[in-house]
N, C-alpha and C positions, 0 to 999 in steps of 0.2 A: 189419755188419763190426765186429770187435773187435780193437783193438791194445792188449794188456795184458801187463805184465811177468810174469815167473815168480813163482810162489808167491802169487798173488793169489786163486786159487780159481775161475778162469774155468771149469774143467772141471765143478766142482760146480754152479756157477750154471747153466750150459747144461744139465747133466744134469737138474736139477730142472725146467727148462722142458720138456725132452724127455719126462720121465716124466709131467708134467701133461698134455701134449698127447696122449700115448699113452693115458692113462686116460680122457680126456674125448672123444677122437675115435676111435671104433671103426674098425678096418681101416687105421690109419695106418701107412705105411711110412717108416722113418727109416734113413738110412745115415750112419754116423759114420766118417769117414776121417781118417787121419793120414799123414804122408809116410813115416815109419819104422814098421817092424813093432813095435819095442819100445814106441813111444809108443801105438800102437793097442792093444797088449796091456795096458799099464798103464791105459789108459782103460777097457777092458772090465772089468778087475779092479775098478775103482771102481764101475762100473755093476752088476756082479754083487753087490758088497757092498750097494749100495743096494736091490737087488731083494729082499734077504732081510730087510729091515726089516718089522716087523709091519703097518704101514700100506700097504705095497706088495705084500708077498708074496702076499696073498690074491687079487690081481689078475693075478699072473704065472702063466702056464700052464706054461712050461718055459724053462730056461736051457741052451743048448747051449754047451759049453766046449771042443769039439774044435778043435784047432789049425787055423786057416784057415777055420773054420766057426762063429765065435763069434756068437751072437745071443741076444736075449731076446724070447720070444714071450708075448704077453698073452692073457688069456682072451677079450677082446673082438675079437681078430683083428689088433690092432696088433703091430708088431714093430720091433726095433732091430737092425741088422746092423753089424758092425765089421770093419774091414780096413785094410790099408796101401796107399797109392797106388803105392809103389815096386814092389809085386807085381802091379799092374794092377787092384787091387780097385776096383769101382765102374763100370768100363766095361761097357757092354752092358745095364745096368739101365734099366728104364723105369718110369714111374709113381711116382717117388720123391717123397713129399710133403714131407719135411724132409731137407735135406742139410747135414751139418756137415763142414766142411773145416778140421781143426786143422793147425797148422804151415803156415799159408797163406803165410808169408813165403818158402817154398821151393817154391811151386807155379808151374810154367811155364804159359804161355798155352795150350799144347796140352792139358795135363792139365785146365786150367780149362774148356776147351771140352768135353772128354770128360765132366767131372763135370756141367756145366750141362745137357748133353743128356739126362741121366737124368730131368730134371724137365719135359721138353717137354710131356707129356700130363697132368701133375698139375693138378687143378682149382684149387688154391690153394697153390702151392709156397712154401716158406720155406727160405731159404738162409743159413747161418751161415758166414762166413769169418773165421777168427781166428788170431792169431799175435803174434809179437814183432817189433820192428824188425829187418829183415834185415841180415846181415853183408855187407860189400863183395863177398865171393866167392859169395854166395847168388844164385840166379836170382830176385831179388825184384822185377823190374820190374812184374809183374802186381799184386802186393800194393801196391806204392808208387803205382801209377797209380790203383787203386781208392781208396786213401786220399786222394790229391791231388784227385780228382774230388769226393769227399765234402766235403773242406775248402773247395773252391771253390764248393760248392753246385750242382754239375752232375749230381748223382745224386738225382733226385727220389724214387726208391723205395728209397733206402738209408738205414738208420739206422747212423750211425758212432759208436762209443764208443772213446775213447782215454783211458787213464790214464798219466800220465808226469810226471816232474819237469821243471824248467826247464833248457834247455840252458845249460851254463856253471856249473851249481851245483857245490858241493863234493860229490864222490861219496860221502863218509861223513857228510854232514849228515842227521841223523835227520828233520828237517823235510822234506827232499827225499824221504826214504823214505816218509813219510806221504802226500805228494802223489802219488807214483807208485803206492803200494800201499795201497789202502783197508783192507786187512786187518791192516796193521801199526799198533800192536804187539800186538794182541789175538790174532788167529788166527795170524798169522805173527810170531813173536817176534824180538827183536833177535838172539838166539842163532842162529836159523835164517838170518837175513840174513847174519850174519857167516860162517856155514858156506858159504853161497853165494859170499860175497866171496872166500873162500880158493880156490874153484874158478875164479873169474873175476878173476884178478889184474890183467889189463889194464883200464885205465880205460874204454876204448871198449867193450869187451865187457860190463863191468859196467853202463855207462850204457844199453846196448841191452837187455840181458837182465833187469836188476834194476830199472832206473829208467825204461824205456820211451822213452828219448831216441833220436831218429833222427839218423843221421849227416847232415851237411850234404849236400844234393843239389839239383840243378836241378829246375825244375818239370816238365820233360818228360824222357823217356828214349828211347834208341834202340829201335826196335821189334825189332832183332836182338839177342838176349840176349848180353850182354858176356862173362860167364864161359864160356858154351858156345862162343861164337865163338873166344875165346882158346884153348880146348882143341882146336880144330879145325885148328891149324897143322900142315901136312904138306908133304913135298917133292913130292908129286904123282906123276903117271905119268912114264914114261921120256921123254927128250927127242925120240925119234923117233915118238911117238904123236901123231897129229893130234887136235885138239879135236873134240867132237861138235857144237859150236855156238859161235857168236861173237855179240857184240852191240856196238853203238857208242852212246855217249852224249856229250853236250856240255854244258858249263856255260854260265851266262849270258854269261860273257866269251869264249865259243867255244873253251874249252880242251877237247880231245878225249881220251876214254879208250876203249880197245877192251878188252873182256873176253872171256875164253874159258872154256869148260867142257868137262871130260873126264868121261866116264862109265865106270864099271866095276862090273858087277853092279848092286847097288842103291845104290851110293854115287856121289857126284859130287865133282869138284875144280874150283875156280874160281880164276882169276888175271887180273890186268890184264896185257896183253901188248903194248900200244902206248899211248904217251901223248905229246901234243904239241899244237901249234896249227896245223900245216900241213895244211889239209883235203885238197888234192890228194895229198899224200904219204900221208895216212891212207887215202884211197880206193885208191891203188895197192897199199899194203901189205896191206890187207884182201882185195882182189881176188886178189892173188898167193897168199895163204894159203887162202882159202875155196874157190877154184875155182868149179865150177858146181853142186856138190852140197851143200856145207856150208851149213846155214841160218844166216843172219845177221839178227839182230833189231834194229830201230830204232824207238823210240817215235815215233809220228807227231806228238806234242805237243812233242818235244824239238827244240832247235836243230839237232841232228844229222840231222834229217829232210832237210836240204838236201843231204845226201850220197846219198840214196836214188836219184835219177835217174842219177848218175854210176856208182854200183855196179851198178845194173841194166843199164846200157849195156855193162858189162864181163861180163855174164852171171852175176853173183852172185845167188844165191837169197835175196833180201831179203824179210823179213817186216816189215810195219809194223802196229802196233796201237795201240789207245787205252787208256782207263782200265781196261777189263775185263781186258785182257792184263797190264797192270801189276799189278793185284790178284792175278791168277793167279801171276805171277812172284814177287811178294813173299811170297805164301802158301806157295809151293813152297820158297823158300829158308828161310823161318822154320821150317817143319815139318822140313826136312832138318837144320837146325842143331840143333833141339831133340831130334831122334831120333839125332843123332850120325852122320848120313849124308853131311854136307857137310864137305869140307876146303878149305883155302886156303893160300896161301903166306906169310901173315903180312906182306904188303906194307904199308908205312907209309901209302901213299895210300889204299888200300882200308880199312885199319883206322881212319884218321882220318875217312873218309867215313862209316863205320858209326857212329862215336862221335857225329858231328854230325847224323846222319839223324833225322828225326822223322816220326811217322805222320800221315797224313791219311786220312779215311774215303772210301771209294769205294762208291757205292750205299747201299742200306739193309739189306744182308744180312750185314754184318760185314766186307766186303772193305776193303782198305786199300792205300795206296801211299806212297811217300816224298814228303814235302812239299818242293816245289821253289821255294816263294815267296821265300825269303830268298837273294838273290844272293851274300851274304857267306859262305854255307855251301856248301862244295864237296862235293857228294855224287855227282857224275857217275861216279867210279870204282866206287862201290857199285852204282849203277844199271846200269852196264855189265856187271858180273859177275852181277848178279841177272837181267837180261834174257838173258844168255848161258846161264844155267841153264834158262830157258824155251826158248830156241832149241834146246838140246841135247835137250829132251824132244819136239821136233817131228819127230824122225827115229827110225826103228826100226833103222837100220843101225848096226852096231857100228863104232867108230872103227878105222881100219886104219893100220898103220905105212906110212910113205912116205918118199921122199927129199925131198919138199917140206918146207921149213922149217916147224916147228910154232909157232915164236914163243914158246918157254917163258920167255925172259927179256924184260923190258920194253924195248921199243924206243922211243926218243924221237925226235920229229920236229918 
């Protein structure tokens, strides 16, 4: 993993490594991806120029320059393919020996999983993840978590390289420039840095892009992407439409949250619809709205499990599950958010729960759930809407309009 500012020459460095590998390892498959098409095109142009050098040209069989089909083919069977992740490039490939992900600071977890899957059958895969410190609006949680794990020594198989100036330095201090950019002032001149400074007038932007300085951030991050979650605020379905599923969760202090999920085509909408501390009142409210057909999910490990017998006695279709179901629910919500399929009401309780939520691993296959261990962090509203999304997926019946109250506004009890 590389965290390097602009104009340092990271593309040239990695390009030299890639060319060396392709020339010494016959039949090597390399995929170079960037987030944006423009970046991918600029990178290909650099590689194309390098392939025409006398020491390399004799080993190159063909360079394909067609738009969307840029690749360099070597005489020994090795090849380098270029494309942009925003266009879906890279998905579906198998047997990729070397994977390079440029602009890694704007790579979501879902895209990371797609890219990593391309190397599942490679005998000795090599993965480069590189970028600059992410902006606050960037979906940079994945990049930041990789960096933090490396700094904490928790990534045994990761080489992490970072060049940056010290936080709090004078943005125009040439000594800081040299610390952040090893190519200054020889390859990258002072004039080039000043041109970049004109484009990045804001000090925070300059510190990130030119000096490699990360914004202040906490050690851990919410597993639900913040910018994408904020973009999902919506009014939701009409008030007369019943939810497709509900769920109940409870905090350590026995504060109750009831979440609901509405489905429409391939999208889903979630809201907190009841909040309070009166358990019998919560049971009566849920039973009146759910009836006998609507699935209601309660985690068997949650304090809310005490409500299961009372709800079942009233004929409610209650599902209770364990860690595997929690992993399914969290994975479903995370993928929906990243794909733009999930909306929510922008409720303060749910937003604050998302902000405070942290990830805990479940099993050994990459599953995860919300970490409940800290009683001072109130995540039960997020757990409720997450499990409601799972409950909604448990029925094939389309939600019908009804005279029964749908509970679109939060009721407190």
